[in-house]
ROLO-142186 format. One record per atom (N, C-alpha, C): x, y, z; residue in three letters. Coordinates in pm, whole numbers, plus 50000, padded with zeros to 5 digits. Example, Ala and Ser with C-alpha at 12.3 -4.5 7.8 and 13.67 -1.06 7.14 Angstrom:
<paros>
513194943150780ala 512304955050780ala 513204967050780ala 512854977550708ser 513674989450714ser 512905000350787ser 
</paros>
This chain:
<paros>
501974801751711met 502384814451652met 501234820451572met 501444832851531leu 500514839651443leu 501034838451300leu 500184833751209ile 500604831451070ile 499794840450978ile 500474849650910leu 499834858250812leu 499894851250676leu 498754849250613ala 498744841750488ala 498134850050375ala 498884851150266ala 498384858250148ala 497424849350071ala 496284854850032thr 495284847349956thr 495214853149814thr 494674845649719pro 494604850549580pro 493874863949570pro 494364872649483ile 493704885549459ile 492674884249347ile 492594872749287gly 491624870549180gly 491644856049135gly 492744851849075asn 492854838549019asn 493164828349130asn 492274818549147leu 492464808449252leu 493714800049230leu 494184799449106gly 495394791949077gly 496624797549146gly 496514809949198asp 497644816049266asp 497744811949413asp 496804803949461ala 496884798949598ala 498104789749610ala 498984792749701ser 500224785049714ser 499964771649784ser 500894762449767asp 500804749649838asp 500854751949989asp 501644761850032arg 501734764750175arg 500404769950229arg 499714778150151leu 498404782950194leu 497424771350204leu 497404762650104arg 496494751250107arg 496744742450230arg 498034739750258thr 498374731450374thr 497944738250504thr 498184751350512ala 497794758750633ala 496294758250655ala 495524759550547leu 494064759050559leu 493594745050597leu 494274734950547glu 493894721150580glu 494174717750725glu 495184724350784glu 495614720850920glu 495134730751026glu 494624742050987ala 494284752651082ala 493154748451175ala 493294752451301thr 492194750651397thr 491484763851423thr 492224775151409val 491654788451429val 492074797351313val 491114803951249val 491394813251140val 490734826651172val 491524837151177ala 491004850651189ala 490834856051048ala 489624859851011ala 489334863250872ala 488654876850862ala 489054884550760glu 488434897550738glu 486934896150717glu 486534886250640asp 485124883250618asp 485004867950620asp 484344862550723thr 484294848050737thr 483554841450620thr 482634848750558arg 481914843050443arg 482854841450325arg 483744851250305thr 484744850150197thr 485674838450222thr 486074836650346thr 486974825450380thr 486274812050359thr 485004811250394gln 484254798850370gln 484194795650221gln 483984805950140arg 483954803749994arg 485334799349943arg 486394805050001leu 487744801149960leu 488004786549995leu 487594782250113leu 487764768150153leu 487034758950056leu 485824762750019gln 485054754549927gln 485684754349788gln 486134766049741ala 486714766849607ala 488004758849596ala 488784758549705leu 490044751049704leu 489844736549745leu 488584732749770lys 488234718949808lys 488954714849937lys 488974724050032ile 489554721350164ile 488464715650253ile 488644703550303ala 487624697050385ala 487614702350527ala 488734707350573asn 488844712350710asn 487864723850735asn 487264724150852arg 486384735050890arg 486864740951023arg 487834749951017pro 488394755651139pro 487424765351206pro 487714768951328arg 486974779551395arg 487294792751326arg 486264800051284leu 486464812751214leu 486124824351307leu 487054833851318ile 486864845751401ile 486924857951309ile 485884865951310ala 485844877851226ala 486834888251277ala 487644893451186leu 488634903851220leu 488574914551112leu 487994925951146his 487844936551046his 488174950051109his 488024960551029asp 488424973951073asp 487724978351201asp 486494973651222his 485694978551333his 485964971251465his 486594959551459asn 486804952151584asn 488254947951608asn 489164951851517glu 490534946651526glu 491214950151658glu 491084962551701lys 491754966551826lys 491214958651945lys 489904955851946gln 489324948352056gln 489694933552050gln 489854928251929arg 490124913951912arg 491614910551920arg 492484920351909ala 493924917651900ala 494424909452018ala 494094913752141ala 494594906752260ala 494084892352265ala 492814890352230glu 492244876852228glu 492964867752130glu 493214872852010leu 493864864651908leu 495314861451944leu 495994871052002val 497384868752042val 497444858652156val 496494859252248ala 496434849352355ala 496224835352298ala 495374834252197leu 495174821252131leu 496454816852060leu 497134826451993ala 498364823151919ala 499494818952012ala 499444823152138ala 500474818952234ala 500334804152268ala 499124798552246glu 498864784552280glu 498794775452157glu 498394781052044asp 498224773051923asp 498394782251803asp 498614776451686asp 498744784751566asp 497424791451532asp 497504804351497val 496334811851449val 496654816951309val 495834813251213leu 496004817451074leu 495214830251053leu 495854840651000leu 495184853550978leu 495104856250829leu 493874858450779leu 493634860650636leu 492894873750614leu 493204880550506ser 492324891150457ser 491544885450339ser 490634893250284asp 489814888050174asp 490654884950050asp 491704892850028ala 492574890849912ala 493924897149939ala 494984890249899gly 496324895749918gly 496864893350058gly 497884901250095met 498554899550223met 497874907450334met 497524901150445pro 496964908550557pro 497884919950601pro 497304930050661thr 497964942150714thr 498214952650607thr 498214949150480val 498484958850373val 497154964750327val 496774976050386ser 495474982250362ser 494344972750397ser 494604963550488asp 493644953550536asp 493904951150684asp 492984944650754pro 493204941850896pro 494444933250921pro 494984934351042gly 496114925951081gly 497204933351155gly 497384946351126tyr 498474953851188tyr 498404953651341tyr 497214956251396ala 497084956951542ala 497404943451606ala 497054932651539val 497324919251593val 498814916351590val 499474919951480val 500924917851470val 501654926151575val 501244938651593ala 501874947251693ala 501694941551833ala 500504936351862glu 500244930351993glu 501084917852013glu 501194909751908ala 502004897651917ala 503474900951941ala 503974910951870ala 505374915051888ala 505604920152030ala 504654927752083ala 504794933152218ala 504774922052324ala 504054911352298arg 503934900352395arg 504954889252371arg 505774890652268gly 506784880552240gly 506244867952176gly 505084868952111val 504504857552039val 505034857451897val 505484845951852asp 506084844951718asp 505074848351609asp 505574855151506val 504764858651389val 505534854351264val 504854847751172thr 505474844251044thr 504474847150932thr 504924845750808ala 504064848750694ala 504194838150586ala 503094835450520leu 503084827150400leu 502904836850284leu 503994840550216pro 503904850850112pro 503104846049992pro 502634855849916gly 501844852349800gly 501394864549724gly 500214864049662pro 499754874849576pro 499664888249647pro 499994898749573ser 499914912449624ser 499484921549510ser 498374928549528ala 497914937649424ala 498894949149405ala 499524953549514val 500484964649506val 501644960949417val 502294949849446ile 503484945749370ile 503124941749228ile 501994935149209thr 501574931049074thr 501344943248986thr 500634953149039ala 500364965348961ala 501654972848932ala 502534973749031leu 503804980549011leu 504614974048899leu 504614960848898ala 505384953648795ala 504794955648656ala 503474957048645leu 502814958048516leu 502724972348462leu 502924982248548ala 502634996148510ala 503575001748404ala 504784996548397gly 505745002148303gly 506375015048353gly 506375016948484leu 506975028648547leu 508115024148637leu 508995033248678pro 510155029148758pro 509755021348883pro 510485010448909thr 510165001749022thr 511265001549129thr 512355009149105asp 513475008349198asp 513135014449334asp 512275024549335arg 511815030649459arg 510335033949443arg 509525030149542phe 508105033149532phe 507505034949670phe 506325040949674thr 505605042949799thr 504165038749782thr 503615031849880phe 502225027449877phe 501395037149959phe 500395043249897glu 499605053749963glu 498185049249999glu 497835036749974gly 496505031850011gly 495405038749931gly 494235040349993phe 493105046949928phe 493215062049943phe 492915069349838ala 492855083949845ala 491655087949930ala 491715099449997pro 490565104050076pro 489315105449991pro 488165103150052arg 486895104149980arg 486505118649951arg 486775127650047lys 486355141550033lys 487315149149942lys 486755157549855ala 487545164549754ala 488635173249816ala 488295180549922gly 489275189349984gly 490435181750044gly 490135170850113glu 491205162650172glu 492045156150063glu 491395152249954arg 492115146049842arg 493095156049782arg 492675168549763arg 493565178849709arg 494765181149801arg 494515181149931thr 495585183250027thr 496625172050021thr 496135159750017val 497035148250012val 497845148249883val 497195150249770phe 497905150149642phe 498855162049631phe 498475173449689gly 499375184949689gly 500645182049764gly 500535174849876ala 501705171249955ala 502595161149882ala 501985153449790leu 502735143149717leu 503245148149582leu 502965160549547ala 503295165549414ala 504785164749383ala 505635166249486ser 507085165749464ser 507695152349503ser 506855142349535glu 507355129049571glu 508065122749451glu 509375119549463pro 510105114349347pro 509895099449321pro 509375092249417arg 509195077849400arg 507885074849328arg 507825063649259thr 506585058949200thr 505575056649312thr 504335060949289met 503295060049392met 502215050049351met 501775041949447val 500745031849423val 499555034849512val 498365035149452phe 497125038049524phe 496095027149496phe 495225024649593phe 494005017149569phe 492885027149543phe 491885023149466glu 490735032049446glu 489505023949408glu 488345029249444ala 487065023049407ala 486675027849268ala 486025019449188pro 485625023549053pro 484785036249051pro 483905037649149ser 482995049249152ser 483725062349177ser 484925061749236arg 485675074049266arg 486885075849175arg 487115066549083leu 488335067049003leu 488425079648918leu 487335083748855ser 487365095548769ser 487755107948849ser 487105109948964asp 487425121649047asp 488875121349094asp 489365109449127thr 490745108149174thr 491735111449064thr 491495106548943leu 492415109348832leu 492405124248796leu 491235130548802val 491165144948776val 491975152548881val 491815148749008ala 492555155349115ala 494055152949102ala 494445141049059met 495865138149037met 496415146848926met 495665148248817ala 496115156448705ala 496305170948748ala 495425175848834glu 495545189648883glu 496765191248973glu 497025181349058ala 498105182449155ala 499465178949096ala 499515168649011phe 500795163548960phe 501115168748819phe 500125173848751gly 500305178148613gly 499715167948517gly 499085172948412glu 498395164148318glu 499345154848243glu 500615158648233asp 501565150648156asp 502215139448238asp 501965139148368arg 502585128848452arg 502095115048408arg 503015105748390arg 502655092348345arg 502015084348458arg 501085075648422ala 500395067448521ala 499845054948455ala 499345045948537ala 498705033848486ala 497545030248578ala 496445026148519val 495305021048595val 495245006048569val 495374998448676cys 495374983748666cys 494054978548722cys 493344971248640arg 491984967048674arg 491854951848672arg 491174946348775glu 490874932048780glu 492134923448764glu 493164926548839leu 494434919448826leu 494274904448851leu 494884896548765thr 494904881848764thr 493564875648727thr 492544883848700lys 491234878548666lys 491044877948514lys 489914872548472leu 489644870548329leu 489704883548251leu 489184894348308his 489114907048237his 490194916848283his 491354911548319glu 492474920048359glu 492774930348249glu 493034942748293glu 493334953448198glu 494294963348263glu 495274967948184val 496194978348230val 496154989648129val 495665001148171ala 495615013048086ala 496765022248125ala 497635025248029arg 498815033448055arg 498735046347973arg 499285057048029gly 499305069647955gly 499525081248050gly 499365093247999ser 499445104948086ser 498175105648170ser 498205113448276leu 497005114948357leu 495855120948276leu 496185130148185ala 495145135848100ala 494515125048012ala 495325116347957glu 494795105547873glu 493945095847955glu 494355093148077leu 493585083848161leu 492275090048209leu 492275103248229val 491015110048262val 490015108148148val 490475109548024ala 489595107547909ala 489175092847899ala 490115083747926trp 489835069347917trp 488755065148016trp 488815070248137val 487895065748242val 486505071548225val 486345081448139ser 485035087748121ser 483995077948067ser 484455067348002ala 483535057247951ala 483035047948060ala 483605049148181gly 483205040648293gly 484165028948310gly 484295024448433val 485205013448463val 484635005548579val 484914992548580arg 484404983848687arg 485544975448741arg 485314969448858gly 486274960048913gly 487194966049018gly 488134957949062glu 489134962049162glu 490204970349091glu 490564981949151ile 491424991549083ile 492694994349164ile 493824994549093val 495084999449149val 495615010149053val 495985021649107val 496525032549025val 498015034249060val 498845034548957val 500285036448974val 500665049448904val 501365058248976val 501685071548923val 503195073748930val 503725078748821glu 505155081948814glu 505525092648918glu 506705091348976gly 507175101249071gly 507555114249001gly 507665124949080ala 508025137949025ala 509475137748977ala 509775144648866pro 511175145548822pro 511995153148924pro 513225148648943val 514115155449037val 514515168948980val 514295179549057arg 514615193049011arg 516125195449015arg 516625202148912ala 518055205748910ala 518245218048999ala 518875216049113val 519085226849210val 520565226849249val 521145238649256ser 522545239649296ser 522685236149444ser 523895232449483ala 524155229049623ala 523865240949714ala 524195253049668asp 523945264949751asp 522455267349771asp 521675265649663asp 520235267649675asp 519605256949764asp 520105244749751ala 519585233849835ala 519895236449982ala 521105241050008leu 521485244350146leu 520585255350201leu 520315265450120ala 519445276350164ala 518055271150196ala 517585261450116gln 516265255650141gln 516245247950273gln 517325240550301val 517435233350429val 517375243150545val 518135253950535leu 518185263850643leu 516825270550663leu 516085272750554arg 514745278550567arg 513805269150642arg 513895256450611leu 513045246650680leu 513385245850828leu 514665246250858val 515105245850999val 514625258451072val 514725269951004ala 514265282451066ala 512775282051093ala 512055273951013gly 510605272751031gly 510225262551137gly 511215256351200gly 510925247151310gly 511185232551282gly 511615229051160met 511885214951128met 513245210751182met 513365198351227arg 514665193251271arg 515625192951152arg 516895195351180leu 517895196051073leu 517955183050994leu 517935171751063lys 518015158850994lys 516825157050900lys 515625160750948asp 514425159350864asp 514465168950746asp 514945181150770ala 515035191050662ala 515995186450554ala 517135181050596ala 518115176050499ala 517535164550418ala 516775155850484gly 516165144550415gly 515125148850314gly 514305158750352glu 513265163550261glu 513875170050137glu 514865178550156val 515495185250043val 516255175149957val 516825165150021ser 517505154549947ser 516535147449853ser 515345144249901arg 514345137349818arg 513905145949701arg 513845159049722glu 513385168149617glu 514445171249513glu 515715170949554thr 516795175349465thr 517715164349416thr 517715152949486gly 518635142249451gly 520005143749512gly 520245154749584leu 521525156549652leu 521565148049778leu 522775144049817ala 522935135049932ala 522505141950061ala 521675135150138ser 521195140550265ser 522365143350360ser 523325134150361arg 524485135750451arg 525255148350418arg 525445151250288asp 526195163250250asp 525425175850287asp 524115175550268leu 523295187150304leu 523335189450455leu 523295178950531tyr 523335180050677tyr 524655186350723tyr 525745181250669arg 527065186550709arg 527225201050669arg 526745204350550ala 526865218250505ala 526025227550591ala 524865222950635ala 524015231150722ala 524645233050858ala 525255222650912val 525935223651042val 527065233951034val 527825233350924ala 528935242750907ala 528415257050888ala 527295258450815ala 526765271850790ala 526215278250915ala 525745269951007arg 525165275051131arg 526245277951236arg 527465274251202gly 528585277351293gly 528695267551406gly 
</paros>
């Protein structure tokens, strides 16, 4: 089978017993960076030296069929450099190929920068969305953040230290300076830090410079108070613009907090 294994995001003490056993027994390991995996084996004092196959963004599609063919005959352990594979890391194409070919896939759960940051941010955790890395180009970044301005769920982003200031400024412009957020730095490591505040406050905070691995957590937009009639009119406008009724009802539901099912039924009745 194909085994997805979460590796420590910083503190080696977070390596699970299941991960250690898997590394001790593995014959084939697909690794985002084979040098990082070799260092992990040494740090955990794993004597086993499995066959290491590089699996990264540039070769994943080409390697997927090969790895799945190997997994059909023997266990293949798939690792990213830190955290759970496939989450903003290589692995998705291999899992999809395995599912298509009927090859079993399982996971050894463990550390996750997304969930750790979400838990530490002090923002609502009941509903959230993971948005990965923000676009590098300013124009694309504005477009993405503009589309997320009315997102009611807590949002989680990865970001590089060198781009963090620009990203926070763009977030403040798109979401409003008063929107609450948290910047989580070096999670589980010696210099772990969580800076919480409004986006305006975090823009000022980051001006002094920041280093390390970064996760940004941003509060979702407040649900707007909209009457049922106004919400229905909004659904009908979206449908008139070419959106499917079900999708229009869902979008307005997310923005207003009104039930999607009720909006759908009301639109069907209004359309006769």
